[in-house]
C-alpha positions as CSV (number, residue, x, y, z in Angstrom):
1,M,106.1,117.0,136.1
2,F,103.8,119.7,137.5
3,S,101.1,119.1,134.9
4,V,99.2,117.1,137.5
5,L,98.6,120.4,139.4
6,K,97.3,122.0,136.3
7,K,95.0,119.1,135.8
8,L,93.7,119.5,139.3
9,S,93.3,123.2,139.1
10,W,89.5,122.8,139.1
11,F,89.7,121.3,142.5
12,F,92.1,123.9,143.9
13,K,89.8,126.7,142.6
14,M,86.8,124.9,144.3
15,N,88.7,124.7,147.6
16,W,90.8,127.9,147.3
17,K,90.0,129.1,150.8
18,R,91.2,125.9,152.4
19,Y,94.4,125.8,150.4
20,T,95.0,129.6,150.9
21,V,94.9,129.2,154.7
22,A,97.0,126.0,154.6
23,I,99.7,127.4,152.4
24,T,99.8,130.8,154.2
25,L,100.2,129.1,157.5
26,L,102.8,126.7,156.1
27,I,104.8,129.6,154.8
28,L,104.5,131.4,158.2
29,T,105.7,128.2,159.9
30,G,108.8,128.4,157.7
31,F,109.5,131.9,158.8
32,I,109.1,130.9,162.4
33,D,111.4,127.9,161.9
34,V,114.3,130.1,160.8
35,I,114.3,132.1,164.0
36,P,115.7,129.5,166.5
37,P,119.0,128.9,164.5
38,W,119.6,132.6,164.6
39,L,118.9,132.7,168.3
40,I,121.4,129.9,168.8
41,G,124.1,131.9,167.1
42,Y,123.1,135.0,168.9
43,T,123.3,133.2,172.3
44,I,126.7,131.6,171.6
45,D,128.2,134.8,170.5
46,G,126.7,136.7,173.5
47,I,128.1,134.1,175.9
48,H,131.5,133.9,174.2
49,Q,131.9,137.6,174.1
50,G,130.5,138.1,177.6
51,L,127.7,140.3,176.3
52,L,124.7,138.1,177.3
53,G,123.5,138.4,180.9
54,Q,121.1,136.1,182.8
55,A,118.1,138.4,182.2
56,E,118.8,138.6,178.5
57,F,119.3,134.8,178.3
58,N,116.0,134.3,180.0
59,R,114.3,136.5,177.5
60,V,115.8,134.5,174.7
61,L,114.6,131.3,176.4
62,Y,111.0,132.5,176.9
63,G,110.9,133.8,173.3
64,W,112.0,130.4,172.1
65,I,109.2,128.7,174.1
66,A,106.6,131.1,172.8
67,L,107.7,130.4,169.2
68,T,107.5,126.7,169.9
69,V,103.9,127.0,171.1
70,V,102.8,129.3,168.3
71,G,104.5,127.0,165.8
72,Y,102.7,124.0,167.2
73,L,99.2,125.7,166.9
74,I,99.9,126.9,163.4
75,T,101.2,123.5,162.3
76,Y,98.1,121.9,163.6
77,V,95.8,124.2,161.5
78,W,97.8,123.9,158.2
79,H,98.1,120.2,158.6
80,Y,94.4,119.8,159.2
81,K,93.5,122.0,156.2
82,L,96.1,120.6,153.8
83,F,95.6,116.9,154.4
84,G,91.9,117.3,154.9
85,G,91.8,118.7,151.3
86,A,93.5,115.6,150.1
87,F,90.7,113.4,151.6
88,V,88.1,115.7,150.1
89,L,89.7,115.2,146.6
90,E,89.8,111.5,147.0
91,K,86.1,111.4,148.1
92,L,85.1,113.6,145.2
93,L,86.9,111.6,142.6
94,R,85.6,108.3,144.0
95,S,82.1,109.7,143.9
96,R,82.6,110.8,140.3
97,L,84.0,107.4,139.3
98,M,81.1,105.6,141.0
99,G,78.5,107.8,139.3
100,H,80.4,107.3,136.0
101,F,80.4,103.5,136.4
102,L,76.6,103.5,137.0
103,R,76.0,105.6,133.8
104,M,78.2,103.4,131.6
105,T,76.6,100.9,129.2
106,P,77.7,97.3,128.8
107,T,80.1,98.3,126.0
108,F,82.3,100.1,128.6
109,Y,82.6,97.0,130.8
110,E,83.3,94.8,127.8
111,R,86.3,96.9,127.0
112,N,87.6,97.4,130.6
113,R,88.5,94.7,133.2
114,T,86.7,94.9,136.5
115,G,90.0,94.4,138.4
116,D,91.6,97.4,136.6
117,L,88.6,99.6,137.3
118,M,88.9,98.6,141.0
119,A,92.6,99.5,141.0
120,R,91.8,102.9,139.5
121,S,89.1,103.4,142.2
122,T,91.5,102.6,145.0
123,N,95.3,102.8,144.4
124,D,95.2,105.4,141.7
125,L,92.9,107.7,143.7
126,G,95.2,107.4,146.7
127,A,98.1,108.5,144.6
128,V,96.2,111.5,143.3
129,A,95.0,112.5,146.8
130,T,98.6,112.3,148.0
131,T,99.5,114.9,145.3
132,A,96.9,117.3,146.8
133,G,98.2,116.8,150.4
134,F,101.8,115.7,150.8
135,G,102.6,116.9,147.3
136,I,101.7,120.5,148.1
137,L,103.7,120.2,151.4
138,T,106.8,119.1,149.5
139,L,106.3,121.7,146.8
140,V,106.2,124.6,149.4
141,D,109.0,123.2,151.5
142,S,111.3,122.5,148.6
143,T,110.8,125.9,147.1
144,L,109.6,128.7,149.5
145,F,111.0,127.2,152.7
146,M,114.3,126.5,151.0
147,I,114.5,130.0,149.5
148,T,113.7,131.5,152.9
149,I,116.5,129.6,154.6
150,L,119.0,130.5,151.8
151,I,118.1,134.2,152.0
152,V,118.7,134.2,155.8
153,M,121.9,132.2,155.4
154,A,123.2,134.6,152.7
155,G,121.9,137.8,154.2
156,A,122.5,137.2,157.9
157,I,125.7,135.1,157.7
158,S,127.7,135.0,154.5
159,V,126.9,135.1,150.8
160,K,130.2,133.4,149.9
161,L,129.7,130.5,152.3
162,T,126.1,130.0,151.1
163,L,127.0,129.9,147.5
164,A,129.8,127.4,148.2
165,A,127.5,125.1,150.1
166,L,125.0,125.1,147.2
167,L,127.5,123.8,144.6
168,P,126.0,120.3,144.7
169,L,122.5,121.6,143.8
170,P,122.9,121.4,139.9
171,L,123.8,117.7,140.2
172,M,120.7,117.2,142.4
173,A,118.5,118.8,139.8
174,L,119.8,116.5,137.0
175,A,119.5,113.4,139.1
176,M,115.9,114.2,140.2
177,K,114.8,114.9,136.6
178,H,116.2,111.5,135.5
179,Y,114.7,109.6,138.4
180,G,111.3,111.4,137.9
181,K,111.0,110.2,134.3
182,K,111.8,106.6,135.3
183,I,109.3,106.7,138.2
184,H,106.4,107.8,135.9
185,E,107.0,105.1,133.4
186,R,107.5,102.3,135.9
187,F,104.7,103.3,138.2
188,T,102.2,103.3,135.3
189,D,103.3,99.8,134.3
190,A,103.0,98.7,138.0
191,Q,99.5,100.1,138.3
192,D,98.4,98.4,135.1
193,A,99.8,95.1,136.3
194,F,98.0,95.6,139.7
195,G,94.7,96.0,137.8
196,E,95.2,92.7,136.0
197,L,96.0,91.0,139.4
198,N,92.8,92.5,140.8
199,D,90.8,91.1,137.9
200,Q,92.3,87.6,138.3
201,V,91.5,87.6,142.0
202,L,87.9,88.6,141.3
203,E,87.5,85.9,138.7
204,S,89.0,83.2,140.9
205,V,86.8,84.1,143.9
206,S,83.6,84.4,141.9
207,G,84.4,81.1,140.1
208,V,85.8,79.2,143.0
209,R,83.1,76.5,142.8
210,V,83.9,75.8,139.2
211,I,87.6,75.8,139.9
212,R,87.1,73.2,142.6
213,A,84.7,71.1,140.6
214,F,87.3,70.8,137.8
215,V,90.1,70.3,140.3
216,Q,91.9,73.3,139.0
217,E,93.1,74.7,142.3
218,E,96.8,74.1,141.6
219,A,96.5,75.6,138.1
220,S,94.7,78.6,139.3
221,E,97.2,79.1,142.1
222,A,100.0,78.8,139.6
223,R,98.5,81.4,137.3
224,F,98.0,83.7,140.3
225,G,101.6,83.1,141.4
226,A,102.8,84.1,137.9
227,K,100.8,87.3,137.9
228,T,101.9,88.1,141.5
229,N,105.5,87.7,140.4
230,E,104.9,90.0,137.5
231,V,103.4,92.6,139.8
232,L,106.2,92.1,142.3
233,G,108.8,92.6,139.5
234,K,107.2,95.8,138.3
235,N,106.9,97.2,141.9
236,I,110.5,96.3,142.5
237,A,111.4,98.2,139.4
238,V,109.7,101.2,140.9
239,A,111.4,100.5,144.3
240,R,114.9,100.4,142.6
241,I,114.4,104.0,141.5
242,D,112.8,105.0,144.8
243,A,115.9,103.6,146.5
244,L,118.2,105.9,144.6
245,F,116.5,109.1,145.9
246,E,117.7,108.9,149.5
247,P,121.4,107.9,149.0
248,T,121.7,110.4,146.2
249,M,120.3,113.1,148.5
250,K,122.6,112.0,151.4
251,I,125.7,112.2,149.3
252,L,124.8,115.7,148.0
253,V,123.7,117.0,151.4
254,G,126.8,115.5,153.0
255,T,128.9,117.3,150.4
256,S,127.2,120.6,151.3
257,Y,127.9,120.0,155.0
258,L,131.5,119.2,154.3
259,I,131.9,122.4,152.2
260,G,130.1,124.5,154.9
261,L,132.2,123.1,157.7
262,C,135.6,123.4,155.9
263,Y,135.0,126.8,154.2
264,G,133.1,128.1,157.3
265,G,136.0,127.2,159.5
266,Y,138.3,129.1,157.2
267,L,136.1,132.2,157.4
268,V,136.0,132.0,161.2
269,F,139.8,131.8,161.4
270,H,140.0,134.9,159.1
271,N,137.3,136.7,161.2
272,E,134.9,137.0,158.3
273,I,132.1,135.3,160.4
274,T,131.8,134.6,164.1
275,L,131.7,131.2,165.8
276,G,128.0,131.7,166.6
277,E,127.3,132.4,162.9
278,L,129.1,129.2,161.9
279,V,127.0,127.2,164.3
280,S,123.9,128.9,163.0
281,F,124.9,128.3,159.4
282,N,125.4,124.6,160.1
283,V,122.0,124.4,161.8
284,F,120.5,126.1,158.7
285,L,122.2,123.5,156.6
286,G,120.6,120.8,158.7
287,M,117.3,122.5,158.1
288,L,118.0,122.3,154.4
289,I,118.1,118.5,154.6
290,W,114.3,118.2,154.6
291,P,113.7,120.7,151.7
292,M,116.4,118.8,149.7
293,F,114.8,115.5,150.4
294,A,111.4,117.1,149.7
295,I,112.7,117.8,146.1
296,G,113.0,114.0,145.6
297,E,109.7,113.3,147.3
298,L,108.1,116.0,145.3
299,I,109.2,114.5,142.0
300,N,108.2,111.0,143.1
301,I,104.7,112.1,144.3
302,M,104.0,114.3,141.3
303,Q,105.0,111.6,138.8
304,R,103.0,109.0,140.6
305,G,100.0,111.3,140.9
306,N,100.3,112.3,137.3
307,A,100.3,108.7,136.1
308,S,97.4,107.8,138.3
309,L,95.4,110.9,137.4
310,D,95.9,110.1,133.7
311,R,94.4,106.6,134.3
312,V,91.5,108.1,136.3
313,N,90.8,110.7,133.7
314,E,91.0,108.1,131.0
315,T,88.2,106.2,132.7
316,L,86.1,109.4,133.3
317,G,86.7,110.3,129.6
318,Y,84.6,107.4,128.4
319,K,81.2,108.6,127.1
320,P,78.1,106.3,127.2
321,D,77.3,105.1,123.7
322,V,73.6,105.4,124.4
323,A,72.2,108.8,125.3
324,D,68.8,110.6,125.1
325,A,67.9,112.3,121.9
326,G,68.2,116.1,121.7
327,A,64.4,116.5,121.6
328,S,62.6,113.8,123.5
329,I,58.9,113.2,123.1
330,P,56.9,112.7,126.3
331,V,54.8,109.5,126.4
332,D,52.2,109.0,129.2
333,E,52.2,105.2,129.1
334,P,53.3,102.4,126.8
335,T,50.0,101.5,125.1
336,S,51.7,99.6,122.3
337,L,55.1,98.1,121.4
338,A,56.2,97.6,117.8
339,F,59.4,96.2,116.2
340,R,59.7,97.1,112.5
341,N,62.4,95.4,110.5
342,V,64.8,95.7,113.4
343,T,68.4,94.7,112.6
344,F,71.1,94.9,115.3
345,R,74.7,94.0,115.7
346,Y,76.8,94.1,118.9
347,P,79.9,96.4,118.7
348,S,82.2,93.4,119.0
349,S,80.3,91.2,116.5
350,E,81.0,90.7,112.8
351,V,77.5,89.5,111.9
352,D,74.0,90.8,112.6
353,N,72.6,89.4,115.8
354,L,69.0,90.4,115.0
355,K,67.7,90.5,111.4
356,D,64.5,92.2,110.2
357,V,62.6,91.4,113.4
358,T,59.0,92.6,113.1
359,F,56.1,92.2,115.6
360,T,53.5,94.4,117.3
361,L,52.1,94.1,120.9
362,R,49.2,96.0,122.3
363,Q,49.0,96.9,126.0
364,G,48.1,93.9,128.1
365,Q,49.4,91.3,125.7
366,T,52.1,88.7,126.4
367,L,54.8,87.8,123.9
368,G,56.7,84.6,124.1
369,I,60.2,84.5,122.5
370,V,61.7,81.0,122.0
371,G,64.5,79.5,119.9
372,R,67.8,77.7,120.1
373,T,70.6,78.8,122.3
374,G,72.2,81.9,120.8
375,S,69.3,82.6,118.5
376,G,69.0,86.2,119.7
377,K,66.3,86.0,122.5
378,T,68.2,88.0,125.1
379,T,69.5,90.4,122.4
380,L,65.9,91.3,121.5
381,L,65.0,92.2,125.1
382,K,68.2,94.3,125.4
383,Q,66.9,96.5,122.6
384,L,64.2,97.7,125.0
385,L,66.7,98.2,127.8
386,R,68.7,100.6,125.6
387,E,72.0,98.9,126.7
388,Y,73.4,99.4,123.2
389,P,72.9,101.9,120.4
390,L,69.8,101.2,118.3
391,G,70.4,99.3,115.1
392,R,68.6,99.6,111.8
393,G,64.8,99.5,111.5
394,E,62.6,101.1,114.1
395,I,61.2,100.3,117.6
396,R,58.1,102.3,118.5
397,V,56.4,102.7,121.9
398,S,52.9,104.2,121.8
399,D,53.8,105.0,118.2
400,V,56.8,107.1,119.2
401,S,60.2,106.0,118.1
402,L,62.2,104.5,120.9
403,G,65.1,106.8,120.2
404,N,62.8,109.8,121.0
405,V,61.8,108.4,124.4
406,K,63.8,109.5,127.5
407,I,65.8,106.5,128.7
408,D,64.9,107.1,132.3
409,E,61.2,107.3,131.4
410,L,61.5,104.1,129.3
411,L,63.3,102.2,132.1
412,G,60.7,103.5,134.6
413,W,58.1,101.4,132.7
414,I,60.2,98.2,132.7
415,G,60.7,95.5,135.2
416,Y,63.6,93.2,134.2
417,V,64.5,89.7,135.4
418,P,67.9,88.7,133.8
419,Q,69.1,85.2,132.9
420,Q,71.6,85.3,135.8
421,P,69.8,86.7,138.9
422,I,71.7,89.6,140.4
423,L,71.2,90.0,144.1
424,F,73.0,92.3,146.5
425,S,74.6,91.4,149.7
426,K,71.6,92.5,151.7
427,T,68.6,90.9,153.2
428,I,65.9,89.3,151.1
429,R,63.5,92.1,152.1
430,E,66.0,94.8,151.0
431,N,66.6,93.0,147.7
432,I,62.9,92.8,146.9
433,F,62.3,96.4,147.8
434,F,65.4,97.5,145.8
435,G,64.6,100.6,143.7
436,L,61.1,100.8,145.1
437,K,60.3,104.2,146.6
438,E,57.0,103.1,148.2
439,G,55.7,99.7,149.2
440,G,54.3,98.0,152.3
441,E,54.1,94.5,153.8
442,D,51.0,93.7,151.8
443,D,52.7,94.5,148.5
444,L,55.7,92.4,149.6
445,Q,53.5,89.4,150.6
446,R,51.6,89.6,147.3
447,A,54.9,89.7,145.3
448,L,56.2,86.7,147.2
449,E,53.0,84.7,146.5
450,R,53.1,85.6,142.8
451,A,56.8,84.6,142.6
452,S,56.0,81.3,144.5
453,F,58.6,82.2,147.1
454,A,56.3,82.7,150.2
455,K,56.5,79.0,151.2
456,D,60.3,79.1,151.2
457,I,60.5,81.9,153.8
458,K,59.8,79.6,156.8
459,F,62.9,77.5,155.9
460,L,65.3,80.4,156.0
461,P,67.1,81.2,159.2
462,D,65.9,84.8,159.6
463,G,63.0,84.7,157.2
464,L,62.8,87.8,155.0
465,D,65.7,89.3,157.0
466,T,68.1,86.5,155.9
467,M,71.3,87.9,154.4
468,V,71.6,86.5,150.9
469,G,75.4,87.0,150.8
470,E,77.5,88.2,147.8
471,R,75.6,87.5,144.6
472,G,73.0,85.6,146.6
473,V,75.3,82.8,147.5
474,A,73.1,81.8,150.5
475,L,70.2,80.9,148.2
476,S,69.7,78.2,145.6
477,G,69.5,79.0,141.9
478,G,65.7,78.7,141.9
479,Q,65.4,80.8,145.0
480,K,67.5,83.6,143.5
481,Q,65.3,83.5,140.4
482,R,62.2,83.8,142.4
483,V,63.5,86.7,144.6
484,S,64.4,88.5,141.3
485,I,60.9,87.9,140.0
486,A,59.4,89.2,143.2
487,R,61.6,92.3,143.0
488,A,60.2,92.9,139.5
489,L,56.6,92.2,140.3
490,I,56.4,94.4,143.4
491,A,57.3,97.4,141.3
492,D,54.2,96.6,139.1
493,P,55.9,97.7,135.8
494,D,54.0,98.5,132.7
495,I,56.3,96.2,130.7
496,L,57.8,93.0,132.3
497,L,60.8,91.4,130.7
498,L,61.5,87.8,131.8
499,D,64.8,86.6,130.3
500,D,64.8,82.8,130.8
501,A,63.9,83.6,134.4
502,L,62.3,80.2,135.1
503,S,65.1,77.9,134.0
504,A,66.1,76.9,137.6
505,V,62.6,76.0,138.9
506,D,60.6,72.8,138.4
507,G,57.6,72.5,136.2
508,K,55.0,72.8,139.1
509,T,56.7,76.0,140.4
510,E,56.9,77.4,136.9
511,A,53.2,76.9,136.4
512,E,52.4,78.6,139.7
513,I,54.6,81.6,138.8
514,I,53.1,81.9,135.3
515,E,49.6,81.8,136.7
516,G,50.6,84.4,139.4
517,I,52.0,86.7,136.7
518,R,48.8,86.3,134.5
519,T,46.6,87.1,137.5
520,E,48.7,90.0,138.7
521,R,49.5,91.6,135.4
522,A,46.1,91.7,133.6
523,G,46.2,94.7,131.3
524,K,50.0,94.9,131.5
525,T,52.6,93.9,128.8
526,T,54.9,91.0,129.3
527,L,57.8,89.6,127.2
528,I,59.1,86.1,128.1
529,T,62.2,84.4,126.7
530,T,62.6,80.8,127.5
531,H,63.7,77.3,126.4
532,R,60.8,75.6,128.0
533,L,57.7,76.1,125.9
534,S,55.3,75.5,128.8
535,A,56.3,79.0,130.1
536,V,54.8,80.7,127.0
537,Q,51.8,78.5,126.0
538,H,49.5,81.1,127.5
539,A,51.1,84.0,125.5
540,D,49.0,86.0,123.0
541,W,51.8,85.7,120.4
542,I,54.9,83.6,120.2
543,V,57.9,84.2,117.9
544,V,60.6,81.6,117.1
545,L,64.1,83.0,116.5
546,D,66.9,81.3,114.6
547,E,70.2,83.2,114.1
548,G,68.5,86.5,114.9
549,R,65.6,86.1,112.5
550,I,61.9,85.2,113.2
551,V,61.4,81.9,111.4
552,Q,58.0,81.1,112.9
553,E,55.3,83.1,114.8
554,G,51.7,82.7,116.0
555,T,49.8,81.4,119.0
556,H,50.8,78.1,120.7
557,E,48.0,76.2,118.9
558,Q,49.0,77.8,115.5
559,L,52.6,76.9,115.9
560,L,51.8,73.3,116.8
561,E,49.8,73.0,113.6
562,K,52.6,74.5,111.5
563,G,55.1,71.9,112.7
564,G,58.8,72.8,112.4
565,W,61.1,73.6,115.3
566,Y,58.4,74.6,117.7
567,R,56.4,71.4,117.3
568,E,59.6,69.3,117.5
569,Q,60.7,71.0,120.7
570,Y,57.2,70.8,122.2
571,D,57.0,67.0,121.5
572,R,60.5,66.5,122.9
573,Q,59.7,68.4,126.1
574,Q,56.4,66.6,126.6
575,L,58.2,63.3,126.3
576,E,60.8,64.4,128.8
577,A,58.0,65.4,131.2
578,I,56.4,62.0,130.9
579,I,59.7,60.2,131.5
580,E,60.3,62.3,134.6
581,T,56.9,61.4,136.1
């Protein structure tokens, strides 16, 4: 049960001063708290026996007030230190998780649901933080505070009466052990189900347009209702065990009270203890109620925290499947790019997705990559982004193997525009400047012109300061693509990757963008994947992919002469253009 504290030992060592102060003051508060019950008994006996005068009574009263004030101040400090530490832990783990998410490759996200990752970043972190705050409080109160009270009860009043009142404790220990095991199992199941629910909510919200277009609102709502009921059932299973803690504790505490009252009365009648000591003893028993309840809370919190920390550590335990080589070779700039018999297979694939791909590009050249849907165009570009481990064959940049080039250095050369434009819920200006350390208005305007987006600005409510919304929902598909292109162009990358980045614009706009890129990127390397051959007619070299293999290659004119798929596709697209006009 307490293994969670061992797992968090690194944090307690890091913040040992905070926790030393908090626990020391918490213990001191416990010592202060046992004084008032003793004063009550002392006062009752003094009055009953006629030994307590007004002056002595006033001194007792003033001492009590002083203890209350001191206890208030000490409680404030330990509360601030202890629960502040819990917030520090939550912030630290959340930062670690976020940093971990940003370092993970696509393989990680293919194996983990987004909703579950969100649950681990919210609910699970909250449960772990509770362990470092309220968990420590219940640990101290259920052990040291309880022991302090018991020592005072036995030493200052009666050992026999104390032992008699503690008879229910073994039953309490057995019950708590049983409940704790059940809590751990059921809470883990509940958190897993909550992660699945989160994932379903994300999918439904992001795909709401498709759901409505296919009139699937009722079906989606029914699936959500079924998942909600599953989460509810598992949370109720946890609540059933939670609900047993308090009544079990009440029965056992009530039994202790009954024993204390009956046996204590017997001892008073036989003059083994005084009336004031019996009253003090019962006050002490009342003070034991919280430590006894704290035992139940402690087990609950520790088991929840342990289950949640295991889930968080499981996520942090994933290692990126792509990493820098032990001895990287520095490269000043990418003067050439060569694929030599590159064969690649995705981790989840049973067949090769690229097969013996070979080509060479010199700095300043443009490569067009075309082919049927699923032919491997995007997969080829992802080799340069190092999203997956390198396959067989070799990719060389400036005649250095890609595996020997630092990933950060490689990505620093590359500007990437993906098939599905990814915009952040910020302004257009902030999205275009994303990741750019330096850049002025002139650079921004030039990027907008090259991306053929400058003319759209005047139609937006706040111009460049228009919020694009989540995933760019405020913009059309073509506008999102052009903002993404502007974001890549403003960085002036050595290598530009356009992954079917012009699919949502018309032919005229496409021609403007291609001309802008040719003008802007003279002397820079560009790779363009596309279904529309008009986007790559200007390319220095074009490769045609089919099932991951290059089946044709050459310039636009050479490929037209060779016939085959390229010529057929070109003729078809020319006919479509004529029909449209």
